[in-house]
ROSE-4610 file (N, C-alpha, C; in Angstrom, 1 decimal, always signed):
// ROSE-4610
residu = [X/X/X/X/X/X/X/X/X/X/X/X/X/X/X/X/X/X/X/X/X/X/X/X/X/X/X/X/X/X/X/X/X/X/X/X/X/X/X/X/X/X/X/X/X/X/X/X/X/X/X/X/X/X/X/X/X/X/X/X/X/X/X/X/X/X/X/X/X/X/X/X/X/X/X/X/X/X/X/X/X/X/X/X/X/X/X/X/X/X/X/X/X/X/X/X/X/X/X/X/X/X/X/X/X/X/X/X/X/X/X/X/X/X/X/X/X/X/X/X/X/X/X/X/X/X/X/X/X/X/X/X/X/X/X/X/X/X/X/X/X/X/X/X/X/X/X/X/X/X/X/X/X/X/X/X/X/X/X/X/X/X/X/X/X/X/X/X/X/X/X/X/X/X/X/X/X/X/X/X/X/X/X/X/X/X/X/X/X/X/X/X/X/X/X/X/X/X/X/X/X/X/X/X/X/X/X/X/X/X/X/X/X/X/X/X/X/X/X/X/X/X/X/X/X/X/X/X/X/X/X/X/X/X/X/X/X/X/X/X/X/X/X/X/X/X/X/X/X/X/X/X/X/X/X/X/X/X/X/X/X/X/X/X/X/X/X/X/X/X]
num = [1/1/1/2/2/2/3/3/3/4/4/4/5/5/5/6/6/6/7/7/7/8/8/8/9/9/9/10/10/10/11/11/11/12/12/12/13/13/13/14/14/14/15/15/15/16/16/16/17/17/17/18/18/18/19/19/19/20/20/20/21/21/21/22/22/22/23/23/23/24/24/24/25/25/25/26/26/26/27/27/27/28/28/28/29/29/29/30/30/30/31/31/31/32/32/32/33/33/33/34/34/34/35/35/35/36/36/36/37/37/37/38/38/38/39/39/39/40/40/40/41/41/41/42/42/42/43/43/43/44/44/44/45/45/45/46/46/46/47/47/47/48/48/48/49/49/49/50/50/50/51/51/51/52/52/52/53/53/53/54/54/54/55/55/55/56/56/56/57/57/57/58/58/58/59/59/59/60/60/60/61/61/61/62/62/62/63/63/63/64/64/64/65/65/65/66/66/66/67/67/67/68/68/68/69/69/69/70/70/70/71/71/71/72/72/72/73/73/73/74/74/74/75/75/75/76/76/76/77/77/77/78/78/78/79/79/79/80/80/80/81/81/81/82/82/82/83/83/83/84/84/84/85/85/85/86/86/86/87/87/87/88/88/88/89/89/89/90/90/90]
x = [-19.9/-19.1/-20.0/-19.4/-20.0/-20.6/-21.9/-22.5/-21.9/-21.3/-20.6/-19.3/-18.8/-17.6/-17.8/-19.0/-19.3/-19.5/-20.1/-20.2/-18.8/-17.9/-16.6/-15.8/-15.9/-15.3/-15.8/-17.1/-17.7/-17.3/-17.2/-16.7/-15.2/-14.5/-13.1/-12.9/-13.7/-13.7/-14.1/-15.0/-15.5/-14.5/-13.6/-12.7/-13.3/-14.4/-15.1/-14.5/-13.5/-12.8/-13.8/-14.6/-15.5/-16.4/-17.0/-17.9/-17.1/-15.8/-15.0/-14.7/-14.5/-14.3/-15.5/-16.7/-18.0/-18.2/-17.9/-18.0/-17.0/-15.8/-14.8/-15.2/-15.8/-16.3/-17.4/-18.3/-19.4/-18.9/-17.9/-17.3/-16.7/-16.0/-15.4/-16.5/-17.6/-18.8/-19.3/-19.4/-19.9/-19.0/-17.7/-16.7/-16.8/-17.0/-17.2/-18.4/-19.5/-20.7/-20.4/-19.6/-19.3/-18.3/-17.4/-16.6/-17.4/-18.4/-19.3/-20.1/-20.6/-21.3/-20.4/-19.2/-18.3/-18.0/-17.8/-17.6/-18.8/-20.0/-21.2/-21.5/-21.3/-21.6/-20.7/-19.5/-18.5/-18.7/-19.1/-19.4/-20.6/-21.6/-22.8/-22.7/-22.1/-22.2/-20.8/-19.8/-18.4/-18.1/-18.7/-18.5/-19.3/-20.2/-21.0/-20.4/-19.3/-18.7/-17.7/-18.1/-17.2/-16.5/-15.1/-14.4/-14.5/-15.0/-15.2/-16.5/-17.4/-18.7/-19.0/-18.5/-18.7/-19.8/-20.8/-21.9/-23.2/-23.0/-24.2/-24.6/-25.7/-26.2/-25.3/-24.8/-23.9/-22.6/-22.1/-20.9/-21.3/-22.5/-22.9/-23.0/-23.6/-23.7/-22.3/-21.5/-20.1/-19.3/-19.5/-18.8/-19.3/-20.6/-21.3/-20.7/-20.7/-20.3/-18.8/-18.0/-16.6/-16.3/-17.1/-16.9/-17.3/-18.4/-18.8/-17.7/-17.0/-16.0/-14.8/-14.5/-13.4/-13.6/-14.8/-15.2/-15.1/-15.6/-15.6/-14.1/-13.2/-11.8/-11.2/-11.6/-11.1/-11.6/-12.9/-13.5/-12.8/-12.5/-11.8/-10.4/-9.7/-8.4/-8.4/-9.4/-9.5/-9.9/-10.8/-11.2/-10.0/-9.2/-8.0/-7.0/-6.9/-6.0/-6.5/-7.8/-8.4/-8.3/-8.6/-8.5/-7.1/-6.1/-4.7/-4.3/-4.7/-4.4/-4.9/-6.1/-6.7/-6.2/-5.8/-5.3/-3.9/-3.2/-1.9/-2.0/-3.1/-3.3/-3.9/-4.3/-5.0/-4.0]
y = [+66.0/+66.4/+67.3/+68.2/+69.1/+68.3/+68.5/+67.8/+68.0/+69.2/+69.5/+68.7/+68.2/+67.4/+66.1/+65.5/+64.2/+64.4/+65.5/+65.9/+66.1/+66.7/+66.9/+65.6/+64.7/+63.4/+62.7/+62.7/+62.1/+62.7/+64.0/+64.7/+64.4/+64.3/+63.9/+62.5/+61.6/+60.2/+60.1/+61.0/+61.1/+61.9/+62.6/+63.5/+64.8/+65.2/+66.4/+67.6/+68.2/+69.4/+70.6/+70.8/+71.9/+71.9/+70.7/+70.6/+70.8/+70.3/+70.5/+72.0/+72.8/+74.2/+74.9/+74.5/+75.1/+74.8/+73.6/+73.3/+74.1/+74.3/+75.1/+76.5/+77.1/+78.5/+78.6/+77.6/+77.6/+77.4/+76.6/+76.5/+77.8/+78.5/+79.8/+80.8/+80.8/+81.7/+81.3/+80.0/+79.6/+80.1/+80.0/+80.5/+82.0/+82.8/+84.2/+84.5/+83.7/+83.9/+83.6/+82.6/+82.3/+83.3/+83.8/+84.9/+86.1/+86.4/+87.6/+87.3/+86.0/+85.6/+85.9/+85.4/+85.5/+87.0/+87.8/+89.2/+89.8/+89.6/+90.2/+89.6/+88.3/+87.6/+88.1/+88.2/+88.6/+90.1/+90.9/+92.3/+92.4/+91.6/+91.7/+91.0/+89.8/+89.1/+88.8/+89.3/+89.0/+89.4/+90.5/+90.9/+90.0/+89.3/+88.4/+87.0/+86.7/+85.4/+85.3/+84.8/+84.6/+83.3/+83.3/+82.1/+81.2/+81.7/+80.8/+80.0/+80.5/+79.9/+79.6/+78.4/+78.1/+77.1/+77.0/+76.2/+76.9/+78.1/+79.0/+78.8/+79.3/+79.2/+80.0/+81.0/+81.9/+81.0/+80.3/+79.5/+78.3/+77.7/+76.6/+76.9/+78.0/+78.4/+78.7/+79.4/+79.7/+78.4/+77.4/+76.1/+75.4/+75.4/+74.8/+75.4/+76.7/+77.4/+77.3/+77.2/+76.9/+75.6/+74.6/+73.2/+73.2/+73.9/+74.0/+74.7/+75.7/+76.5/+75.5/+74.7/+73.8/+72.8/+72.2/+71.3/+71.9/+73.2/+73.9/+74.1/+74.5/+74.7/+73.4/+72.2/+70.9/+70.7/+71.0/+70.7/+71.6/+72.9/+73.8/+73.3/+72.9/+72.4/+71.1/+70.3/+69.0/+69.4/+70.4/+70.8/+71.3/+72.1/+72.7/+71.5/+70.6/+69.4/+68.6/+68.3/+67.5/+68.3/+69.6/+70.4/+70.4/+70.6/+70.6/+69.3/+68.2/+66.8/+66.6/+66.9/+66.6/+67.6/+68.8/+69.8/+69.3/+68.7/+68.2/+66.9/+66.2/+65.0/+65.3/+66.5/+66.9/+67.1]
z = [-1.6/-2.8/-3.7/-4.3/-5.2/-6.4/-6.7/-7.8/-9.2/-9.4/-10.6/-10.8/-9.6/-9.7/-10.4/-10.1/-10.8/-12.3/-12.7/-14.1/-14.7/-14.0/-14.4/-14.7/-13.7/-13.9/-15.1/-15.3/-16.4/-17.7/-17.8/-19.0/-19.2/-18.2/-18.4/-18.9/-18.4/-18.9/-20.4/-20.8/-22.2/-23.1/-22.4/-23.2/-23.7/-23.1/-23.5/-22.9/-23.5/-23.0/-22.9/-23.9/-23.9/-22.7/-22.4/-21.2/-19.9/-19.9/-18.7/-18.5/-19.6/-19.5/-19.0/-19.5/-19.0/-17.5/-17.1/-15.7/-14.8/-15.3/-14.7/-14.5/-15.5/-15.4/-14.4/-14.5/-13.5/-12.1/-11.9/-10.5/-10.1/-11.0/-10.6/-10.2/-11.0/-10.6/-9.2/-8.9/-7.6/-6.5/-6.8/-5.8/-5.6/-6.6/-6.5/-5.6/-5.8/-5.0/-3.5/-3.3/-1.9/-1.3/-2.1/-1.6/-1.2/-2.0/-1.7/-0.4/-0.3/+0.9/+2.2/+2.1/+3.3/+3.6/+2.6/+2.9/+3.5/+3.0/+3.6/+4.9/+5.1/+6.3/+7.5/+7.2/+8.2/+8.5/+7.5/+7.8/+8.7/+8.5/+9.2/+10.6/+10.8/+12.0/+12.6/+11.9/+12.4/+13.8/+14.3/+15.7/+16.7/+16.2/+17.1/+17.1/+16.4/+16.3/+17.5/+18.6/+19.7/+19.6/+19.5/+19.4/+20.6/+21.7/+22.8/+22.8/+22.0/+21.9/+20.4/+20.0/+18.6/+18.3/+19.3/+19.1/+18.7/+18.2/+17.9/+16.4/+16.0/+14.6/+13.7/+14.2/+13.4/+13.0/+13.9/+13.6/+12.8/+13.0/+12.3/+10.8/+10.4/+9.1/+8.5/+9.3/+8.8/+8.5/+9.3/+9.1/+7.9/+7.7/+6.5/+5.2/+5.2/+4.0/+3.8/+4.9/+4.8/+4.2/+4.6/+4.0/+2.6/+2.2/+0.8/+0.0/+0.6/-0.1/-0.3/+0.7/+0.5/-0.6/-0.6/-1.7/-3.0/-3.1/-4.3/-4.8/-3.9/-4.3/-4.8/-4.2/-4.7/-6.1/-6.3/-7.7/-8.7/-8.3/-9.3/-9.6/-8.6/-8.8/-9.7/-9.5/-10.3/-11.7/-11.9/-13.2/-14.0/-13.3/-13.9/-14.3/-13.5/-13.8/-15.0/-15.0/-16.1/-17.4/-17.4/-18.6/-19.2/-18.3/-18.7/-19.2/-18.6/-19.0/-20.4/-20.6/-21.9/-23.0/-22.6/-23.6/-24.1/-23.2/-23.7/-24.6/-24.4/-25.2/-26.6/-26.8/-28.1/-29.1]
């Protein structure tokens, strides 16, 4: 799980909306960096990614980053939920 997610949950429990917003922005920045990574990675090695041979180092890195991206999206959606939840209670 993304380490910022744990901070987000703690900030939500404490009701610290400002910290949750800072974490949310940080998560969005991380997502932009991963977007850039995927664009550059696929431009560089996309033609070497054989769908028949997915046990290569190229595919291994792609899967790792893809899992990281998925966890990051989960954390971003959670941050958005917590911020909206606390904003309505203020």
